[in-house]
N, C-alpha and C positions, 0 to 999 in steps of 0.2 A: 391612712395608711394601714392599710392590713398587716397581721402577722405574719403574712405567708412573705408580703413583700418587702415589710421593718428586715425582718430573718435575711432574703434575699439580699439589699443594701448592705447592711451587716458584714455578708459575708464577704461581698464586693471593695468595702471601702478598705475592709483585713489584710485585702489582698495586695490592693493598691499601697497601703500603707509599708509591707514587708516588703514588695519589689523595691520601692523608694528607699529603705533602710540599705538593702542591700547594694542598691545604685551608689548610694552615698557613705558608704559605711569609712572609708578614709578621712571624705572628709568631717565626717563627725567624732573620728577618732582625733583629729587634731586640734579639732575646738574642744574637746574634752579637757586635752593635755594642758591648751592654753588657757584654760579657765584655773583646771589645777595651779597653775603654775602665778595667776591673776590670786588664786586664795590666799597664798602670802601675805599678801598685805591688803584684805579684804576681809570682810566678813562673811558668815553663815550664810542669810539670806542672799547676800548677794550673790552666791556661788550655786545655789539653789537653781535661783531666777534664771542664771546663764545657762546653767547644762538643760531645761527645760524649754528655753527659747532655742538653744542647737538642734534639738527634738524636732521640735515642730517644722525649723527649718530644711533638716536633713529630709524630712516626712515630705514635704511640698516640692521643694527642689525639682523643675526637671530633671528627669534621668540622663537627658545629654543635653549637651552644650548646642548654640548654635552652629561654632567651630568644629564640635567633635561631629555634627552634621553634616557638615561641608566635608569632611575627610573621608567620612564612611562613604558618603556618592562617589565620591573619588576615587575609593577603592571599588566600589560597584563597578562604576566602569571602566578603570580597568583590570579587572576581572573579565567583562563581558570582553573588553576587546584583546584578551588573553585566548579566551577560547574564540573566536573568530565572529562574534556576533558583531560584525556591521551592516554598512547598510547593503553593500552588494548581495551580501550573504542573504540578507533578509530579502530580498528584491527576490534573488532565486528561490529563493524557497516559494514564493509566490506561482501557484500553475497557472494564472493569468498572464497573458501579457502587459509587463508595465515599463515606463518609461519616466525615466527624472530625467528633466531639466530645468536649465538654469534660468535667471531673469532676463535673457537675450535670447530665449525661446532655443536655446541650442541642445542637444542630447549631453548629458553627462553620463549616462548608464542606460544601458537597458539588459534586461534579463533575457534568459535562456529561449521564454514562449514569445516574447517580441519579436526577438528574430527569426523564430522558424515561423513567423505569423507574417511581418512585414522585411524580410530581409534583412540584411548588415544594416545596423545603426551605429555606426562609429560615432565615437565622443565629438561632439563640434557640429553635427549636420544639423541645419537647421530644420524644425521641426514641420513650419509654415512653406518648408520648401517640399518637406517628405510628403503630407497630407495636404494635397489641393483641395478638398472636398471644402464649402464654404462654412458648410457648421462646424468643422473642425476650425478653420481658419477663425471665426467668432469665436469659440471656445476659449481658444487658446490664447486669443487678444486680451479677450476679458481678465483672464484669469493673470495674465503678466501684468497688464495697466490697470490693476485692483480695480477694475470694476465688480466682481464678485469673487468671495472667497473660495465658492466651487461652483463647478458647473456640470452638469451631466445632457447629453446628445446621446443621439443615434447615429452610426456610422456604419456603411454599407459600402462591399467594397464586389466590384462583378468579374474581375479577371484574378486567379485561373479558375477560380471557383464562385460561384455567389455567397458569400460572407455580410453575417450583420452581428454588430458588436454595440451594446453600450458601455460610452467611453465616459468616465467621472475624471474630472482634471481639478487641483486641489494643493495648496501651498503643504510643504511638507514643513512643520514647526512652525515657531515666530520667532521672524528677524535671519532665516536660514540662508536666505535668496534663493531658494528651490524649490522645485512644484513638480507633482508625479500625475502622469497617464495611467489609468487603470483601463484594461479593454475586460469586458464583459461579453464572451462569445453566447450570441443568442440566435445562432443559423439553424442548430435542432429543432428550438421552441418554434421559431417562426417553420419551419419546415411541417414540423408537426399541426399546427395550426390552419396552414393552406393545404395542407393534405384535410384536414377535419372540414374546413370547407369546401372545397371540392368533392367531398365525399358526399357533402348534406347535399348540394346543388346537383350532384348525380342523381343521389337516391329520388330527390323531389321527379327530377326529371321523367329515369324509369318509371313512378308509381304516377305522374300526372299523364301519359301518354295512354296507358288502357282507362284509366279512371276517366278522360275526356271522351276514349273512344265508348266505353259503357254507359256513361248519362247521354252522350248524344243517340242511343240505341234507345234507352229507355225513354227519353222523347219523341223519339220514330214511333215507335210500339204504342203509347199514350196518346197518339195524333191521328197522324198520317195513315200508319198502318196497323189501324185498328182492330180493324177486322179482317185485315189481310193474313193468311193463315202460312203463307210459303212463305212472306215474309217476316214473320213472325216468327218461324223456325230458325231459318237461317240467321236471323239477328241474336237468338238465343244461344246459339251454338258459337257463333263469334264472340259472345259476352262469355261465355263459359272457358273459351281458352282465353280471354284474357284475365277473367280471375285466377286462371292457373296458373298464368305466366305470374302475376303479384303475387301468388302464394309462393313461388318458386322463388319469387328476389325474396320477399320476407324471410325463408326458410335460410338462403343463404346469410343475408345478412345476420341472422340469429346465428348460425354457423361460426360467422367472423367473430362476433359480440362474444362467444362462448372461447373460443381457441385465444382471442387477447385476452381475456380475465385468466389465463392460466398458461401462458409463453414458455415458462421455463420448467413447467412439471414435466420433467424427464418420465416417459413411461417406462415401466418395471417388469415388463412380461415379455418373453419371448413369442413370437409368430409365425408362423409356418409360412411365408411370404408367395410360396408358389399356388398352396391353396386358395389365398385369399385374389392371389391373379385368377385363377382356375374360376373361383367365383363370380368373381368381373365379367370373363368372359361369358360365362353359362347367363349370367345377367342381361346382357348387352345384346344377346344374340337377334334378337328379334328386330332391335334395333339394324345389325349391321344386315341381316335379312331383307329389309326395307333401303337401305340403304345401297342392293346389291354389291355388297362388300363382301369377302371373305378373309376371317381373322386366322392367321397363324402363327402355331404357337412355333417358338424355336428356342427350347430349353429343353434338359435334361428329366429325368423322371425323380431325381434327388431332393431329396427334402431340404429346403434351405432355411433358416430361424435368423428371423433379427429381434431387435428391441423395441416394443411400438404397441400402439393402439391398434385392435384389429379392425373397428369400424371407424375408424379413423382412417387408415391405410385402406381400407377397402374404399374410402371416400374417394382418397386422393386418384387412385388407378380406374375406378368409374369415372371420373373427370376427365384424366389424359384419355381413356379410349373413346367415350362419348365425346370428345372432341375431333378424334382423328376419324369417327365414324361421319360427323354431320361436316367436318371441312375438306377431307380427304376421298371421298366417295370416289370423285371422277377417278381415282387412281386404281380402284374394282378390290384392293386388298390393303388389311393395314397388320403388321407383323408386329409379333410382341416377342420381346426376347429377353431372357434371364441371364445372368456370368456370375456365378458363386466367387467368394473371395480366394478360393484356391485356384482359379482360370485367369485372373486378372493381373496386369502387374501393379495394379494400386493395392493392392491386398483390400477390396472391397466389393458388396454387393451392389450389382446395378440391374436396373431392369429400363428395358428401352421399347417404347411403344412409336412403332412409325409409320407415317402414310406415305400415299405417294398422288396426292392431289397438288392442286397450286403453288405449295408452300409459304414463305413467310419473308417478306422484304428483311434485311437488314437492319435497317433502319426500328424497325417496330420490335425487334428481338428483344432487346432490352425493356421494353414496356409493357409485353403483352400480359406478365403477374400482375400490374397494377389494376388495382378497383376500377372497376367501368371501363377501363380502355380496351377500345374496339378497332381491330385494323379494317373493317367493312362494318359501321352501323348497320347499314340494311342488313346483310346478310346476316349477319349474329341475330339480328329481331328475327329475320325470319327463320331461323334455324331454333328459335326460343331461348336462346342464351339471354343471362341474368348480366354478363359481364364481371361476375363476382366466382367465377370457378376456378382460375388459376392462381387467384390473391388467397382461395384456400387453402390450395395447393401448397402454395409458399408457408402460408402461415403452419400448416399440419406438419412438414416437414424441417423446418424451424425446430418445431416442437421435438422432434425425432433426432435431431442432428444431424439431418440427411440434407440435400441440397440436389436441386433441377438446375441440368444444363439444357439447353435448347441449340441444334444444328438445324439449319434448311437454307434453301435457297429458291428462288422463284423458278416455278415449272420442276422441281426436283423433290417437293415432298418435305417434311418436316418430320422429326425425331427428338422426343422428349424424353431425356434419362433422368433416371433416377437415382442417388447414388449412398448409399447407405454406408455410414460409418464402418471400418472393422470389428467388430466384435469384442 
């Protein structure tokens, strides 16, 4: 043993002996008194040996007897009870739904989260009647009949909304006759997984279509159309359009990725909103002219400022105005209006881009901001849309603490309004 280890061991032993002497000092004192009384009829050698034995016993005796430990445990339990540390209070502190039931499968207690998730669960209700799903029935019976000390299953509900739970059933302590169900909500994780799978499938489909077209034209140019100059020019022009479409799709995917990396990074500079919108209108004037549209302005010359990122706000209104020009060209005009915080009842700044085209059916409005969602897939592809524009708009506005509302009726056009919070 090294010198450092020996010194450390010596210090620990000294502290232990000192602690034991303090704990047993009264027993040691009583023993010494008894030995002194015995010394009256005993020799000095016997006295010294008895005192030494008492010191050794005092140093090695446990600091608490078993009875003392039981008394202390009872005091701790009593103290816990006095401050309300009961099973019901502990269950109430759990944020996940939790149900305690007895050996007959009847509810003993359900916390507030369980009541909110599954309705009222009065004591005495049989769980086998409340949860009819086969996986829940099997799990409850397995725990009640002692086939397993704990079980984990997945339980889903369709109504009123789709929810998925990871449910754990286990016994409460030993010999209590009580069991507990704990529900861990997995709905959001499942929704994200489904969105990820849908996103990959849609992105793959959107990229596969132009790639298949380009591949077919390349084979044709290398084969039957090898010496056909007219066909070669036509095919190359189509291939150029398809590659441009893939480039737009990749750019939009990268934009979404960048936005998702900083969803809560709020912009911290003031932006001249009117100047941004004027720049968007000027940049899209060739598209409006080609579509036979007139872009009308309905706002004053006053300077309106909002907190934001100028490039991202430009992207928002560019997407909205471009969609209005593409899909509302039959209406002949697009109106861009702006209301300042002092002109409306909500004390917020709003920008509305309205077209007078065919409009959007009501069932499509809640989903048009989803990635790759298209009301008319062929028409969207013909307009060179990627299906990601409104999804990008939604992400940017969320970062700016703004929101997008859509009002539309078939045959009456559509109005997209951006609401900026009051500064």
